[in-house]
The first five atom37 places (N, CA, C, CB, O) and aatype in JSON, in Angstrom:
{
  "aatype": [12, 17, 14, 4, 1, 14, 0, 1, 0, 0, 10, 10, 2, 7, 18, 14, 3, 1, 6, 5, 10, 0, 0, 3, 10, 16, 1, 10, 16, 7, 19, 0, 0, 0, 3, 10, 7, 19, 5, 14, 14, 14, 16, 10, 18, 1, 10, 13, 19, 7, 17, 0, 10, 3, 14, 3, 1, 0, 4, 1, 9, 4, 7, 11, 14, 7, 8, 3, 0, 16, 14, 7, 10, 14, 14, 1, 10, 9, 14, 4, 3, 11, 12, 1, 3, 19, 12, 0, 8],
  "atom_mask": [
    [1, 1, 1, 1, 1],
    [1, 1, 1, 1, 1],
    [1, 1, 1, 1, 1],
    [1, 1, 1, 1, 1],
    [1, 1, 1, 1, 1],
    [1, 1, 1, 1, 1],
    [1, 1, 1, 1, 1],
    [1, 1, 1, 1, 1],
    [1, 1, 1, 1, 1],
    [1, 1, 1, 1, 1],
    [1, 1, 1, 1, 1],
    [1, 1, 1, 1, 1],
    [1, 1, 1, 1, 1],
    [1, 1, 1, 0, 1],
    [1, 1, 1, 1, 1],
    [1, 1, 1, 1, 1],
    [1, 1, 1, 1, 1],
    [1, 1, 1, 1, 1],
    [1, 1, 1, 1, 1],
    [1, 1, 1, 1, 1],
    [1, 1, 1, 1, 1],
    [1, 1, 1, 1, 1],
    [1, 1, 1, 1, 1],
    [1, 1, 1, 1, 1],
    [1, 1, 1, 1, 1],
    [1, 1, 1, 1, 1],
    [1, 1, 1, 1, 1],
    [1, 1, 1, 1, 1],
    [1, 1, 1, 1, 1],
    [1, 1, 1, 0, 1],
    [1, 1, 1, 1, 1],
    [1, 1, 1, 1, 1],
    [1, 1, 1, 1, 1],
    [1, 1, 1, 1, 1],
    [1, 1, 1, 1, 1],
    [1, 1, 1, 1, 1],
    [1, 1, 1, 0, 1],
    [1, 1, 1, 1, 1],
    [1, 1, 1, 1, 1],
    [1, 1, 1, 1, 1],
    [1, 1, 1, 1, 1],
    [1, 1, 1, 1, 1],
    [1, 1, 1, 1, 1],
    [1, 1, 1, 1, 1],
    [1, 1, 1, 1, 1],
    [1, 1, 1, 1, 1],
    [1, 1, 1, 1, 1],
    [1, 1, 1, 1, 1],
    [1, 1, 1, 1, 1],
    [1, 1, 1, 0, 1],
    [1, 1, 1, 1, 1],
    [1, 1, 1, 1, 1],
    [1, 1, 1, 1, 1],
    [1, 1, 1, 1, 1],
    [1, 1, 1, 1, 1],
    [1, 1, 1, 1, 1],
    [1, 1, 1, 1, 1],
    [1, 1, 1, 1, 1],
    [1, 1, 1, 1, 1],
    [1, 1, 1, 1, 1],
    [1, 1, 1, 1, 1],
    [1, 1, 1, 1, 1],
    [1, 1, 1, 0, 1],
    [1, 1, 1, 1, 1],
    [1, 1, 1, 1, 1],
    [1, 1, 1, 0, 1],
    [1, 1, 1, 1, 1],
    [1, 1, 1, 1, 1],
    [1, 1, 1, 1, 1],
    [1, 1, 1, 1, 1],
    [1, 1, 1, 1, 1],
    [1, 1, 1, 0, 1],
    [1, 1, 1, 1, 1],
    [1, 1, 1, 1, 1],
    [1, 1, 1, 1, 1],
    [1, 1, 1, 1, 1],
    [1, 1, 1, 1, 1],
    [1, 1, 1, 1, 1],
    [1, 1, 1, 1, 1],
    [1, 1, 1, 1, 1],
    [1, 1, 1, 1, 1],
    [1, 1, 1, 1, 1],
    [1, 1, 1, 1, 1],
    [1, 1, 1, 1, 1],
    [1, 1, 1, 1, 1],
    [1, 1, 1, 1, 1],
    [1, 1, 1, 1, 1],
    [1, 1, 1, 1, 1],
    [1, 1, 1, 1, 1]
  ],
  "atom_positions": [
    [[89.42, -7.4, 345.51], [90.58, -6.86, 344.76], [90.68, -7.1, 343.24], [91.77, -7.41, 345.34], [90.38, -8.17, 342.7]],
    [[91.06, -6.15, 342.7], [91.02, -6.43, 341.31], [92.39, -6.8, 340.76], [90.46, -5.27, 340.59], [93.33, -6.58, 341.53]],
    [[92.69, -7.36, 339.51], [91.6, -8.33, 339.39], [91.59, -9.7, 340.31], [91.59, -8.73, 337.97], [92.55, -10.0, 341.02]],
    [[90.78, -10.24, 340.23], [90.58, -11.38, 340.91], [91.62, -12.59, 340.53], [89.18, -11.73, 340.68], [92.11, -12.85, 339.43]],
    [[91.79, -13.22, 341.7], [93.04, -14.56, 341.51], [92.77, -15.26, 340.02], [92.82, -16.06, 342.94], [93.75, -15.44, 339.31]],
    [[91.34, -15.7, 339.48], [91.64, -16.3, 338.43], [91.98, -15.28, 337.14], [90.55, -17.2, 338.23], [92.68, -15.58, 336.18]],
    [[91.44, -14.27, 337.32], [91.91, -13.21, 336.08], [93.41, -13.0, 336.33], [91.06, -11.58, 336.1], [94.06, -12.96, 335.29]],
    [[94.06, -12.86, 337.38], [95.43, -12.62, 337.39], [96.17, -13.68, 336.67], [95.9, -12.49, 338.74], [97.06, -13.45, 335.85]],
    [[95.69, -15.02, 337.06], [96.32, -16.35, 336.68], [96.33, -16.06, 334.8], [95.15, -17.94, 337.37], [97.25, -16.23, 334.0]],
    [[95.13, -15.65, 334.62], [94.75, -15.64, 332.98], [95.67, -14.63, 332.19], [93.09, -15.12, 332.71], [96.05, -14.79, 331.03]],
    [[96.01, -13.42, 333.15], [96.79, -12.43, 332.32], [98.1, -12.89, 332.51], [96.65, -10.89, 332.71], [98.79, -12.81, 331.49]],
    [[98.65, -13.37, 333.51], [99.97, -14.02, 333.7], [100.3, -15.1, 332.65], [100.02, -14.65, 335.07], [101.38, -15.04, 332.06]],
    [[99.43, -16.07, 332.39], [99.55, -17.16, 331.45], [99.49, -16.44, 330.35], [98.55, -18.28, 331.5], [100.36, -16.85, 329.58]],
    [[98.75, -15.39, 329.82], [98.4, -14.82, 328.54], [99.87, -13.84, 327.97], [0.0, 0.0, 0.0], [99.78, -13.35, 326.84]],
    [[100.83, -13.66, 328.56], [101.79, -12.77, 328.42], [103.16, -13.53, 328.38], [101.68, -11.76, 329.49], [103.31, -14.37, 329.27]],
    [[104.03, -13.39, 327.63], [105.27, -13.7, 327.38], [105.9, -13.57, 328.54], [105.82, -13.02, 326.4], [106.39, -14.6, 329.01]],
    [[106.06, -12.2, 329.33], [106.66, -11.99, 330.32], [106.0, -11.04, 331.4], [107.78, -11.61, 329.88], [105.08, -10.28, 331.09]],
    [[106.5, -11.12, 332.66], [105.84, -10.12, 333.35], [106.13, -8.56, 332.99], [106.15, -10.37, 334.72], [105.39, -7.64, 333.33]],
    [[107.05, -8.45, 332.42], [107.78, -7.05, 332.1], [106.52, -6.52, 330.99], [109.69, -7.25, 331.25], [105.99, -5.42, 331.16]],
    [[106.15, -7.32, 329.96], [105.03, -6.68, 329.04], [103.76, -6.68, 329.67], [104.85, -7.41, 327.71], [102.97, -5.8, 329.32]],
    [[103.47, -7.42, 330.44], [102.04, -7.32, 331.32], [102.18, -6.15, 332.07], [101.71, -8.6, 332.39], [101.23, -5.37, 332.03]],
    [[103.27, -5.8, 332.83], [103.08, -4.66, 333.75], [103.34, -3.41, 332.72], [104.18, -4.71, 335.13], [102.86, -2.33, 333.04]],
    [[104.14, -3.51, 331.41], [103.85, -2.15, 330.73], [102.57, -1.99, 330.21], [104.72, -1.9, 329.62], [102.0, -0.9, 330.27]],
    [[102.04, -3.01, 329.7], [100.64, -2.73, 329.34], [99.48, -2.48, 330.33], [100.27, -3.77, 328.61], [98.45, -1.94, 329.91]],
    [[99.59, -2.83, 331.61], [98.7, -2.44, 332.55], [99.13, -0.85, 333.23], [98.67, -3.66, 333.64], [98.33, -0.19, 333.89]],
    [[100.29, -0.49, 332.99], [100.7, 0.65, 333.07], [100.25, 1.71, 332.38], [101.68, 0.58, 332.94], [100.0, 2.76, 332.97]],
    [[100.08, 1.56, 331.08], [99.02, 2.41, 330.05], [97.76, 2.32, 330.48], [98.95, 1.92, 328.55], [97.19, 3.4, 330.3]],
    [[97.02, 1.47, 330.99], [95.81, 1.58, 331.46], [95.56, 2.23, 332.65], [95.36, 0.53, 331.53], [94.49, 2.8, 332.85]],
    [[96.57, 2.18, 333.55], [96.44, 2.7, 335.02], [96.28, 4.28, 334.86], [97.87, 2.3, 336.02], [95.4, 4.83, 335.52]],
    [[97.0, 4.96, 334.09], [96.76, 6.29, 333.61], [95.57, 6.56, 332.97], [0.0, 0.0, 0.0], [95.07, 7.66, 333.19]],
    [[95.02, 5.79, 332.21], [93.78, 6.13, 331.78], [92.6, 6.05, 332.63], [93.56, 5.46, 330.77], [91.56, 6.63, 332.35]],
    [[92.75, 5.29, 333.74], [91.89, 4.78, 334.67], [91.84, 5.8, 335.84], [92.33, 3.37, 335.1], [90.82, 6.17, 336.43]],
    [[93.17, 6.21, 336.1], [93.22, 7.41, 337.09], [92.72, 8.43, 336.57], [94.48, 7.82, 337.54], [92.15, 9.13, 337.41]],
    [[92.66, 8.95, 335.27], [92.06, 10.03, 334.83], [90.27, 9.93, 334.63], [92.83, 10.3, 333.51], [89.56, 10.92, 334.85]],
    [[89.82, 8.88, 334.28], [88.6, 8.52, 334.31], [88.04, 8.37, 335.67], [88.5, 7.44, 333.61], [87.04, 9.03, 335.96]],
    [[88.51, 7.68, 336.43], [88.02, 7.64, 337.74], [88.3, 8.83, 338.83], [88.53, 6.43, 338.23], [87.71, 8.95, 339.91]],
    [[89.14, 9.54, 338.42], [89.49, 10.76, 339.4], [89.92, 10.29, 340.93], [0.0, 0.0, 0.0], [89.52, 10.76, 341.99]],
    [[90.81, 9.26, 340.71], [91.08, 8.45, 342.15], [92.3, 9.32, 342.62], [91.54, 6.57, 342.0], [93.29, 9.6, 341.93]],
    [[92.07, 9.7, 343.89], [93.21, 10.28, 344.64], [93.42, 9.44, 345.84], [92.97, 11.77, 345.04], [92.49, 9.06, 346.56]],
    [[94.65, 9.17, 346.03], [95.69, 9.63, 345.53], [96.02, 8.62, 344.31], [96.73, 9.79, 346.61], [95.98, 7.41, 344.54]],
    [[96.34, 9.08, 342.97], [96.63, 7.87, 342.03], [97.42, 6.76, 342.35], [97.2, 8.28, 340.95], [96.99, 5.66, 341.99]],
    [[98.74, 6.81, 343.07], [99.22, 5.45, 343.45], [98.35, 4.4, 343.94], [100.13, 5.58, 344.37], [98.76, 3.24, 343.86]],
    [[97.13, 4.65, 344.49], [96.27, 3.67, 344.75], [96.2, 2.85, 343.57], [95.01, 4.16, 345.16], [96.49, 1.66, 343.74]],
    [[95.88, 3.23, 342.42], [95.77, 2.44, 341.26], [97.06, 1.75, 340.84], [95.28, 3.27, 340.19], [96.94, 0.75, 340.12]],
    [[98.15, 2.1, 341.15], [99.35, 1.42, 340.63], [99.16, 0.02, 341.22], [100.8, 2.15, 341.08], [99.34, -0.98, 340.52]],
    [[98.82, -0.05, 342.38], [98.89, -1.35, 343.21], [97.73, -2.19, 342.9], [98.92, -1.09, 344.75], [97.84, -3.37, 343.23]],
    [[96.65, -1.82, 342.35], [95.72, -2.28, 341.68], [96.22, -3.1, 340.4], [94.9, -1.22, 341.41], [96.33, -4.31, 340.19]],
    [[96.5, -1.91, 339.6], [96.71, -2.32, 338.1], [98.18, -2.94, 337.88], [96.54, -0.96, 337.08], [98.21, -3.75, 336.95]],
    [[99.14, -2.78, 338.4], [100.49, -2.89, 338.15], [101.1, -3.91, 339.13], [101.13, -1.54, 338.24], [101.4, -5.08, 338.87]],
    [[101.24, -3.23, 340.34], [101.84, -3.97, 341.57], [102.05, -5.48, 341.7], [0.0, 0.0, 0.0], [103.09, -6.09, 341.96]],
    [[100.71, -5.97, 341.44], [100.53, -7.57, 341.48], [101.06, -8.27, 340.49], [99.2, -8.02, 341.46], [101.26, -9.48, 340.58]],
    [[101.41, -7.38, 339.15], [102.15, -8.06, 338.09], [103.38, -8.22, 338.06], [102.0, -7.6, 337.1], [103.87, -9.11, 337.37]],
    [[104.15, -7.35, 338.85], [105.51, -7.56, 339.09], [105.95, -8.48, 339.58], [105.97, -6.86, 339.64], [105.33, -9.0, 340.5]],
    [[107.36, -9.1, 339.09], [107.74, -10.18, 339.72], [108.06, -10.03, 341.46], [108.93, -10.61, 338.9], [108.7, -9.12, 342.0]],
    [[107.45, -11.11, 342.07], [107.26, -10.93, 343.59], [108.84, -10.72, 344.1], [106.43, -12.39, 344.37], [108.99, -10.32, 345.26]],
    [[109.85, -10.95, 343.39], [111.11, -10.79, 343.91], [111.88, -9.39, 343.7], [111.84, -11.84, 343.37], [112.9, -9.08, 344.31]],
    [[111.18, -8.55, 342.68], [111.6, -7.33, 342.31], [111.25, -6.34, 343.16], [111.21, -7.04, 341.14], [110.08, -6.19, 343.49]],
    [[112.26, -5.56, 343.61], [112.18, -4.2, 344.69], [112.38, -3.03, 344.01], [113.3, -4.15, 345.88], [112.94, -3.01, 342.91]],
    [[111.93, -1.96, 344.63], [111.97, -0.59, 343.85], [113.57, -0.27, 344.23], [110.68, 0.74, 344.47], [114.24, -0.49, 345.24]],
    [[113.91, 0.43, 342.75], [115.35, 0.65, 342.68], [115.7, 1.79, 343.46], [115.83, 0.83, 341.31], [116.91, 1.89, 343.67]],
    [[114.78, 2.9, 344.07], [115.04, 3.87, 344.94], [115.29, 3.51, 346.29], [114.1, 4.69, 344.91], [116.35, 3.68, 346.9]],
    [[114.14, 2.93, 346.75], [113.83, 2.79, 348.05], [114.09, 1.32, 348.57], [112.44, 3.21, 348.22], [114.2, 1.13, 349.78]],
    [[114.2, 0.26, 347.63], [114.39, -1.07, 348.0], [113.51, -1.76, 348.56], [0.0, 0.0, 0.0], [113.79, -2.88, 348.98]],
    [[112.01, -1.11, 348.68], [111.08, -2.05, 349.09], [110.54, -2.66, 347.98], [110.09, -1.53, 349.87], [110.57, -2.14, 346.86]],
    [[109.93, -4.03, 348.28], [109.14, -4.74, 347.36], [107.82, -4.13, 346.92], [108.9, -5.97, 347.89], [107.4, -3.17, 347.56]],
    [[107.16, -4.59, 345.93], [105.87, -4.35, 345.33], [105.63, -3.14, 344.69], [0.0, 0.0, 0.0], [104.48, -2.78, 344.42]],
    [[106.65, -2.44, 344.41], [106.51, -1.33, 343.18], [107.93, -1.34, 342.82], [105.92, 0.36, 343.6], [108.88, -1.91, 343.34]],
    [[107.82, -0.35, 341.51], [108.99, -0.09, 340.88], [108.68, 0.83, 339.58], [109.69, -1.43, 340.55], [107.59, 0.82, 339.0]],
    [[109.67, 1.53, 339.25], [108.96, 2.27, 337.8], [109.02, 1.28, 336.82], [109.79, 3.69, 337.12], [109.88, 0.4, 336.72]],
    [[107.75, 1.54, 335.91], [107.68, 0.9, 334.79], [107.64, 1.93, 333.43], [106.48, 0.01, 334.94], [107.07, 3.02, 333.46]],
    [[108.23, 1.47, 332.45], [108.14, 2.55, 331.31], [106.66, 2.97, 330.85], [108.9, 1.99, 330.0], [105.74, 2.16, 330.71]],
    [[106.58, 4.3, 330.66], [105.36, 5.07, 330.55], [104.68, 5.45, 331.74], [0.0, 0.0, 0.0], [103.74, 6.24, 331.67]],
    [[105.03, 4.99, 332.78], [104.19, 5.48, 334.07], [104.28, 6.82, 334.43], [104.56, 4.79, 335.3], [105.37, 7.06, 334.94]],
    [[103.55, 7.77, 334.36], [103.65, 9.12, 335.05], [103.95, 9.06, 336.36], [102.5, 9.88, 334.98], [103.48, 8.35, 337.25]],
    [[105.03, 10.13, 336.39], [105.3, 10.23, 337.98], [104.46, 10.29, 339.0], [105.89, 11.19, 338.27], [104.77, 9.81, 340.09]],
    [[103.11, 10.97, 338.73], [102.06, 11.12, 339.77], [101.72, 9.84, 340.06], [100.84, 11.93, 339.39], [101.24, 9.73, 341.18]],
    [[101.82, 8.78, 339.4], [101.11, 7.51, 339.64], [102.2, 6.59, 340.38], [100.54, 6.81, 338.19], [101.92, 5.45, 340.74]],
    [[103.28, 7.08, 340.56], [104.19, 6.02, 341.11], [104.03, 5.97, 342.74], [105.79, 6.36, 340.66], [104.02, 7.02, 343.38]],
    [[103.9, 4.72, 343.33], [103.67, 4.97, 344.92], [104.8, 5.04, 345.75], [102.88, 3.91, 345.54], [104.66, 4.86, 346.96]],
    [[105.97, 5.3, 345.21], [107.14, 5.76, 346.09], [107.32, 7.1, 346.19], [108.37, 5.28, 345.67], [107.25, 7.82, 345.19]],
    [[107.5, 7.43, 347.03], [107.78, 9.06, 347.38], [109.14, 9.33, 347.11], [107.52, 9.51, 348.97], [109.36, 10.36, 346.46]],
    [[110.07, 8.66, 347.44], [111.45, 8.65, 346.97], [111.65, 8.75, 345.47], [112.1, 7.44, 347.44], [112.21, 9.73, 344.98]],
    [[111.19, 7.7, 344.72], [111.11, 7.64, 343.25], [110.41, 8.84, 342.74], [110.39, 6.37, 342.78], [110.96, 9.44, 341.82]],
    [[109.23, 9.31, 343.22], [108.67, 10.59, 342.47], [109.6, 11.65, 342.59], [107.29, 11.12, 343.02], [109.82, 12.41, 341.66]],
    [[110.22, 11.75, 343.78], [111.22, 12.84, 343.93], [112.31, 12.75, 343.03], [111.75, 12.88, 345.24], [112.72, 13.79, 342.52]],
    [[112.86, 11.65, 342.76], [114.05, 11.48, 341.96], [113.61, 12.04, 340.39], [114.54, 9.78, 342.01], [114.28, 12.81, 339.71]],
    [[112.1, 11.35, 339.97], [112.14, 11.39, 338.84], [111.55, 12.94, 338.39], [111.48, 10.18, 338.39], [111.56, 13.35, 337.23]],
    [[111.09, 13.59, 339.43], [110.74, 15.01, 339.14], [111.98, 16.03, 338.89], [109.91, 15.52, 340.36], [111.86, 17.18, 338.45]],
    [[113.09, 15.45, 339.21], [114.36, 16.3, 338.91], [115.22, 15.81, 338.03], [115.15, 16.54, 339.98], [116.24, 16.44, 337.75]]
  ]
}
């Protein structure tokens, strides 16, 4: 699993807060999805952003933990079908 546990700890310790880390990782997710041609792209969200979110945070649309919209995340990368529908309109 990327990043490994020690890398996750180092990233979390190197940022002032999880929100900033998630925002930076969000930008990288879009680049990685394009470079790797990953289908479906939301798979990368789980690897790049999902782990960095506050574990108590839940999706504002469906209420499930483990994902939420982060600023700058293209809708095609959002792992929540309900949220993609809301953002598309």
